[in-house]
C-alpha positions in Angstrom: 35.4 38.7 1.6 38.7 36.8 1.8 40.5 36.9 5.1 44.3 37.4 4.8 46.9 37.5 7.5 50.0 39.6 7.0 52.6 41.0 9.4 55.0 43.8 8.4 57.9 41.7 9.5 57.2 39.3 6.6 58.9 41.9 4.4 62.4 42.3 5.6 65.8 43.2 4.2 67.6 40.2 2.7 70.5 39.1 4.9 73.9 38.9 3.3 74.8 35.7 1.3 71.1 34.7 0.9 69.9 33.0 -2.2 66.2 33.2 -1.1 64.0 35.7 -2.9 63.0 38.0 0.0 60.8 40.2 -2.1 58.2 37.6 -2.7 56.1 38.3 0.4 56.0 42.0 -0.3 54.9 41.4 -3.8 52.1 39.1 -2.6 50.9 41.8 -0.2 50.9 44.4 -2.9 49.0 42.3 -5.4 46.4 41.4 -2.7 46.0 45.1 -1.9 45.0 45.5 -5.5 41.9 43.5 -4.7 40.6 46.3 -2.6 37.7 45.6 -0.3 37.6 42.0 -1.3 40.4 41.3 1.2 40.0 41.6 5.0 43.4 42.1 6.6 44.5 40.8 10.0 47.9 41.4 11.6 49.0 38.5 13.8 50.8 38.8 17.2 54.3 37.5 17.5 54.2 33.9 18.7 55.2 33.3 22.4 58.5 31.4 22.7 56.7 28.7 24.7 54.6 27.8 21.7 57.8 27.5 19.7 59.3 25.3 22.4 56.3 22.9 22.2 57.7 21.8 18.9 61.3 22.9 18.6 64.3 22.3 21.0 64.5 25.2 23.5 68.2 25.6 22.8 67.5 26.1 19.1 64.6 28.5 19.8 67.1 30.6 21.9 69.7 30.5 19.1 67.2 31.9 16.6 65.6 34.5 18.8 69.0 35.8 20.0 70.3 35.7 16.4 73.3 33.5 17.3 72.5 30.4 15.1 75.8 28.6 14.4 77.3 28.4 10.9 76.4 24.7 10.4 72.8 25.5 10.9 72.7 28.6 8.9 74.2 26.6 6.0 71.3 24.2 6.3 68.8 27.0 6.5 70.3 28.8 3.5 70.9 32.3 5.0 72.2 33.9 8.2 69.8 34.6 11.1 69.9 38.4 11.7 67.8 40.2 14.3 65.3 41.1 11.5 65.1 37.5 10.3 64.6 36.3 13.9 61.8 38.8 14.3 60.2 37.5 11.1 60.6 33.9 12.3 58.4 34.7 15.3 55.8 36.4 13.2 55.2 33.7 10.6 54.0 30.9 13.0 51.6 33.4 14.7 50.3 34.2 11.2 49.5 30.5 10.5 47.8 30.0 13.8 45.8 33.3 13.3 44.8 32.1 9.8 43.6 28.8 11.2 41.5 30.6 13.8 40.0 32.9 11.2 39.3 29.9 8.9 37.3 28.2 11.7 35.2 31.3 11.9 34.9 32.2 8.2 35.6 29.0 6.3 39.0 30.2 4.9 41.9 32.4 5.6 45.4 32.7 4.1 48.7 33.5 5.7 50.9 35.5 3.2 54.0 33.7 4.5 54.6 30.3 6.1 54.6 26.7 4.9 58.1 26.2 6.5 57.9 22.5 6.3 61.6 21.6 6.3 62.3 23.0 9.8 63.2 20.2 12.3 63.3 20.1 16.1 66.8 21.4 16.6 67.6 23.1 13.3 66.1 24.9 10.3 66.6 23.7 6.7 65.7 24.5 3.2 64.9 28.2 3.8 62.8 27.2 6.8 63.5 28.4 10.4 60.5 27.4 12.5 57.9 25.0 11.3 54.8 27.1 11.4 52.6 24.3 10.3 53.6 22.0 13.1 53.6 24.8 15.7 50.1 26.0 14.8 48.7 22.4 14.6 50.1 21.4 18.0 48.8 24.6 19.6 45.3 24.1 18.1 44.9 20.6 19.2 46.5 21.0 22.6 44.3 24.0 23.5 41.3 22.0 22.4 40.3 24.3 19.5 40.0 21.2 17.2 40.2 17.5 17.8 42.2 16.6 14.7 44.1 18.5 12.0 45.2 17.4 8.5 48.3 19.1 7.2 48.0 18.8 3.4 51.3 19.7 1.7 51.3 20.2 -2.0 54.7 21.8 -2.2 57.0 20.1 -4.8 59.4 19.2 -1.9 58.4 16.6 0.8 57.2 18.1 4.1 59.9 16.2 6.0 60.1 18.5 9.0 56.4 18.5 9.5 56.2 14.8 9.3 59.1 14.4 11.8 57.7 16.9 14.3 54.3 15.3 14.3 55.2 11.7 14.0 53.2 9.3 16.2 50.4 11.7 16.8 46.8 10.7 16.0 45.4 14.2 16.4 47.7 15.6 13.6 47.9 13.7 10.3 50.1 14.7 7.4 49.8 14.3 3.7 52.6 15.2 1.2 52.5 15.0 -2.6 55.9 15.9 -4.0 58.6 15.1 -6.6 60.2 12.0 -5.2 63.7 12.8 -6.5 63.7 16.4 -5.2 64.9 17.8 -2.0 65.2 16.6 0.7 67.4 13.6 -0.2 66.4 11.8 3.0 62.6 11.8 3.3 60.7 11.5 6.6 57.5 9.4 6.8 54.3 11.4 6.6 51.0 9.7 7.4 50.7 9.5 3.6 53.4 10.3 1.1 52.7 10.5 -2.6 56.1 10.6 -4.4 55.8 11.5 -8.1 58.4 10.9 -10.8 60.0 13.8 -12.6 58.0 15.5 -15.3 54.5 14.7 -14.2 52.0 17.0 -16.0 48.6 18.3 -15.1 46.6 15.2 -15.8 49.0 12.9 -13.9 49.3 15.2 -11.0 45.6 15.8 -10.6 44.8 12.1 -10.9 47.3 11.2 -8.2 46.0 14.0 -5.9 42.4 13.0 -6.2 42.9 9.3 -5.9 45.0 9.7 -2.7 43.7 12.7 -0.9 40.0 11.8 -1.1 40.4 8.5 0.8 43.0 10.2 3.2 40.5 12.8 4.3 37.7 10.3 4.5 39.8 7.9 6.6 41.1 10.5 9.1 38.1 12.9 9.2 39.9 16.0 10.4 38.2 19.1 11.8 40.5 21.5 9.9 43.0 21.5 7.0 46.3 23.4 7.1 47.2 23.6 3.5 50.8 24.2 2.3 49.9 25.7 -1.1 53.4 25.8 -2.6 53.4 26.8 -6.3 56.7 25.1 -7.1 55.1 22.1 -8.9 54.9 24.7 -11.7 56.8 23.5 -14.8 59.0 26.6 -14.9 60.0 26.7 -11.3 63.7 26.9 -10.6 63.6 24.2 -7.9 60.8 22.0 -9.1 61.0 18.8 -11.1 57.4 18.5 -12.2 55.5 19.9 -15.2 52.3 21.4 -13.8 51.0 24.4 -15.7 49.5 27.5 -14.1 46.0 26.2 -15.1 47.0 22.9 -13.4 47.8 24.8 -10.2 44.4 26.4 -10.3 42.8 23.0 -10.8 44.7 21.6 -7.9 43.5 24.4 -5.6 40.0 24.1 -6.9 40.0 20.4 -6.2 41.2 20.9 -2.6 38.7 23.7 -2.0 35.9 21.4 -3.3 37.0 18.6 -1.0 37.1 20.9 2.0 33.7 22.4 1.1 32.0 19.0 0.6 33.2 17.9 4.1 32.4 21.3 5.8 36.1 21.6 6.6 37.7 25.0 7.3 40.9 25.5 5.5 43.9 27.8 6.3 46.6 28.2 3.6 50.2 29.1 3.8 52.4 30.3 0.9 55.0 27.6 0.6 57.6 27.4 -2.2 57.9 29.1 -5.5 61.3 29.9 -6.9 62.8 31.7 -9.9 64.2 35.1 -11.1 60.8 36.7 -11.8 59.5 37.5 -8.3 56.3 39.1 -9.6 55.4 36.1 -11.7 55.9 33.9 -8.6 53.9 36.2 -6.4 51.1 36.2 -8.9 50.9 32.3 -8.7 50.7 32.6 -4.9 48.0 35.2 -5.1 46.0 33.1 -7.6 46.1 30.3 -5.1 44.8 32.5 -2.3 42.0 33.9 -4.5 41.1 30.5 -5.9 40.7 29.0 -2.5 39.1 32.1 -1.0 36.5 32.5 -3.6 35.4 28.9 -3.1 35.6 28.7 0.7 34.9 32.1 2.2 31.3 31.5 2.7 29.1 33.0 5.5 26.7 30.1 5.5 29.2 27.5 6.6 27.9 25.0 9.2 29.4 25.4 12.7 32.6 23.3 13.2 31.6 19.8 14.0 28.1 20.1 12.7 
């Protein structure tokens, strides 16, 4: 059984003047419902504002939750913050934290949203409002649930916000493999960045992933992986610059699942990026990632954490 976290607020009406494809999360939900009893569903609680303020500037948190984000920040985010969008922004980090807790118990869990890796301390950016990866990671280590977390980011865009929000910490380490010339123009410094040239195909991508992620995990020895499983390295993605096939994405997720399994590491995944006009095709790639990871990692005979 694969544990999946979903909140009704993930599926919301698109705000005016938005270029983001808001139907993606609903399509992911519907496709996973088609898996029947193979999926165990959990609805997360809305995250307390104090958890948001542990990572984000309190003034920015208030701007979002009160739906009064100024125009210069909404431009960076890519859409206006309505009351519905603000409600969703509280649900998503709670979903990632809940997925992490379920992963610790069951080996794997997936959030059907999240991976908002561009959000910074005092503003959102690149369709990201609050950085659920950093929020969940900080909460997990500060409450003593785990000693060290690795955030592994395979979105085609660098996880600049995550890197900036966790910079200097030894209990949260960050890995980002991305298209070097893609957004954001100004990169932050992750614990390890793997910038790829445009047009890298399956073989080149998987070789770089294996030769960098394996020593990264072995050096830092995390207790948990938070995985940003963006599908925008896909060759046909509207905002990508790489040439990874759908089979290559499956191979990527299989490799990461195998690395986690070999090290007895629980793994929680978030959706991340995937862009284009065919929302169902994008949702199918995200669902394939969840199923690929879940079929490998959702094992009842996992050793206890730390064993």
